[in-house]
Backbone bond lengths (Angstrom), bond angles and torsions (degrees), N, CA, C in turn:
res aa  C-N    CA-C-N  psi(-1)  N-CA   C-N-CA  omega(-1)  CA-C   N-CA-C  phi
1 M - - - 1.448 - - 1.529 110.43 -
2 S 1.320 116.64 -47.55 1.460 118.74 -176.31 1.527 111.69 -70.91
3 L 1.327 116.94 -33.19 1.463 118.69 177.63 1.527 110.27 -65.97
4 G 1.314 116.80 -42.24 1.464 120.37 178.61 1.517 112.08 -63.64
5 L 1.325 116.44 -42.26 1.465 120.38 178.11 1.518 110.78 -62.44
6 G 1.327 117.30 -41.55 1.457 120.76 179.41 1.518 111.95 -64.03
7 I 1.335 116.81 -40.26 1.464 120.51 178.55 1.519 110.84 -66.30
8 V 1.332 117.18 -41.07 1.472 120.56 178.76 1.530 110.46 -64.43
9 L 1.323 117.43 -45.14 1.470 120.09 178.52 1.524 111.12 -60.84
10 F 1.317 116.28 -42.72 1.459 120.27 -179.84 1.528 110.95 -64.77
11 A 1.329 117.10 -41.67 1.470 120.52 -179.44 1.524 111.40 -66.86
12 I 1.320 117.83 -43.83 1.467 120.49 178.65 1.528 110.26 -64.30
13 G 1.332 116.47 -40.23 1.465 120.37 177.18 1.513 112.13 -62.76
14 A 1.344 117.04 -38.71 1.466 120.25 178.94 1.521 110.87 -66.74
15 V 1.331 116.70 -37.55 1.473 119.52 176.86 1.523 110.02 -64.45
16 F 1.330 116.74 -45.02 1.472 119.54 178.98 1.522 111.52 -63.74
17 A 1.325 117.53 -40.00 1.458 120.21 -174.04 1.524 112.74 -77.98
18 F 1.334 118.38 -37.18 1.454 120.00 -169.95 1.532 115.37 -114.81
19 A 1.323 117.89 -30.35 1.463 119.11 -170.96 1.521 113.67 -101.39
20 L 1.316 117.74 -23.07 1.459 119.80 -177.24 1.528 110.02 -83.76
21 N 1.311 116.07 133.21 1.455 121.01 178.00 1.522 108.74 -122.13
22 V 1.337 115.12 53.44 1.465 122.05 -178.42 1.521 108.05 -117.52
23 S 1.307 116.16 138.16 1.460 120.91 179.62 1.525 109.14 -110.82
24 V 1.319 115.35 121.46 1.466 122.17 176.98 1.516 106.58 -118.96
25 E 1.337 117.06 133.50 1.461 120.66 -174.11 1.519 113.56 -70.42
26 W 1.314 118.38 -35.09 1.454 120.31 -171.34 1.529 113.53 -92.04
27 I 1.349 118.97 -4.53 1.468 120.62 178.71 1.523 109.46 -151.22
28 N 1.296 116.25 143.85 1.459 122.27 176.91 1.530 108.06 -94.55
29 L 1.320 117.33 103.85 1.460 121.31 -175.45 1.522 112.30 -67.39
30 Q 1.316 118.04 -28.06 1.454 120.19 177.85 1.531 110.34 -67.59
31 M 1.330 117.27 -40.15 1.456 120.99 177.91 1.533 110.63 -67.79
32 V 1.327 117.28 -39.14 1.471 120.72 175.55 1.529 110.04 -60.66
33 G 1.306 117.31 -38.92 1.459 121.47 177.45 1.516 112.11 -62.52
34 Y 1.318 116.67 -44.45 1.466 119.84 178.18 1.532 111.28 -63.77
35 I 1.321 116.84 -40.44 1.467 120.96 178.69 1.525 110.22 -63.58
36 L 1.333 117.38 -43.04 1.462 120.31 178.25 1.531 111.40 -65.30
37 M 1.321 117.18 -36.87 1.465 119.74 178.27 1.534 110.83 -65.89
38 I 1.317 117.60 -40.40 1.466 120.86 178.02 1.528 110.12 -66.45
39 A 1.333 116.51 -43.16 1.465 119.52 178.32 1.531 110.68 -62.84
40 G 1.309 117.78 -40.08 1.461 120.83 177.89 1.515 111.73 -63.55
41 A 1.322 117.65 -41.31 1.464 120.90 178.06 1.529 111.13 -63.74
42 V 1.340 116.85 -40.48 1.470 120.64 178.79 1.524 110.06 -64.52
43 V 1.327 117.61 -42.84 1.467 121.00 179.83 1.524 110.75 -65.00
44 I 1.310 117.82 -39.44 1.475 120.84 177.93 1.525 110.23 -63.72
45 I 1.321 117.78 -45.11 1.467 120.64 179.84 1.521 110.84 -63.58
46 L 1.340 117.89 -44.00 1.458 120.73 177.55 1.527 111.57 -62.42
47 G 1.316 117.10 -39.13 1.462 120.91 178.42 1.513 111.79 -62.95
48 I 1.331 116.83 -41.74 1.464 120.54 178.70 1.525 110.29 -66.34
49 V 1.319 117.32 -41.47 1.470 120.72 179.14 1.532 110.10 -63.48
50 L 1.316 117.64 -43.97 1.465 120.36 -179.51 1.516 111.61 -67.06
51 L 1.323 118.54 -35.42 1.458 121.09 176.59 1.523 110.92 -66.76
52 A 1.314 117.01 -37.18 1.463 120.62 179.52 1.520 111.62 -70.52
53 R 1.306 117.73 -31.64 1.467 121.55 -178.74 1.511 113.01 -82.83
54 R 1.324 117.54 -16.12 1.462 120.01 -176.23 1.525 109.53 -65.07
55 R 1.298 114.96 125.50 1.461 120.97 179.13 1.524 108.23 -122.67
56 S 1.291 115.27 140.46 1.453 119.13 175.61 1.516 108.30 -113.04
57 S 1.306 116.16 149.41 1.454 120.28 179.77 1.521 109.26 -127.34
58 V 1.308 114.83 153.24 1.456 121.75 179.42 1.517 107.01 -118.63
59 S 1.318 116.14 129.28 1.452 121.23 178.91 1.521 108.53 -119.39
60 T 1.340 116.11 130.19 1.457 121.77 -178.67 1.515 108.80 -125.64
61 S 1.314 116.30 133.60 1.457 121.17 177.23 1.521 108.46 -126.05
62 R 1.350 116.20 128.34 1.462 121.42 -179.55 1.511 109.38 -123.94
63 T 1.305 115.64 136.17 1.466 121.43 176.04 1.517 108.29 -120.22
64 M 1.356 115.63 127.78 1.463 121.52 178.73 1.529 108.16 -132.63
65 V 1.316 114.44 163.62 1.457 120.64 174.44 1.524 107.80 -105.41
66 D 1.340 115.39 125.30 1.458 120.63 178.69 1.526 108.76 -70.88
67 P 1.342 118.61 120.96 1.463 120.03 -176.03 1.530 113.25 -66.88
68 A 1.310 118.58 -26.55 1.462 120.31 -176.82 1.522 111.76 -76.04
69 T 1.346 116.89 -43.59 1.466 119.82 -174.80 1.519 112.80 -107.11
70 G 1.305 118.34 -16.91 1.466 121.32 -177.91 1.520 113.28 80.36
71 E 1.343 117.85 9.56 1.466 121.29 -179.57 1.530 110.13 -87.78
72 R 1.326 114.51 152.59 1.466 119.98 174.96 1.522 108.99 -83.89
73 V 1.312 115.16 133.94 1.462 121.73 179.74 1.526 107.46 -119.06
74 T 1.336 116.80 126.75 1.458 122.01 179.05 1.523 108.65 -112.50
75 R 1.322 115.55 130.10 1.462 121.36 178.99 1.520 108.16 -122.66
76 A 1.323 117.09 127.78 1.461 121.92 179.89 1.520 109.09 -117.21
77 E 1.342 116.32 133.55 1.453 122.64 178.17 1.514 108.95 -126.36
78 S 1.308 115.67 144.84 1.458 120.68 176.21 1.523 108.10 -135.74
79 S 1.317 116.73 132.74 1.466 119.76 -178.63 1.505 110.56 -146.32
80 R 1.320 115.47 161.33 1.449 122.98 174.61 1.519 108.28 -106.11
81 P 1.336 117.95 120.07 1.464 118.55 -176.97 1.524 114.94 -69.75
82 D 1.335 118.64 -19.39 1.458 119.26 -176.26 1.521 113.21 -70.98
83 D 1.340 118.72 -33.71 1.446 118.78 178.99 1.524 113.73 -118.24
84 G 1.325 117.74 -5.33 1.444 122.23 173.64 1.516 115.31 78.47
85 T 1.328 119.10 7.61 1.463 120.10 179.89 1.510 110.11 -84.38
86 T 1.319 115.84 150.76 1.459 121.88 177.52 1.512 108.38 -103.77
87 L 1.302 116.33 133.40 1.458 120.77 179.00 1.497 111.50 -83.81
């Protein structure tokens, strides 16, 4: 979502900065284009950073009956699949 938003902001900013040849007295459309391009670049960079930081975890819970005592034994494991370590 954030990568798409950044690309759209950058594209609209590029159109305002380079392709539009309209003069409006109360606003500088070229400057608005540059601002949108900078905002789009910031959003793209933040999106990439957030995607790189996203971690998923897997949690497994097993319940068994101990044959010697007849008690239920529950074992819980949690791990991160990206690096294979168990917490």
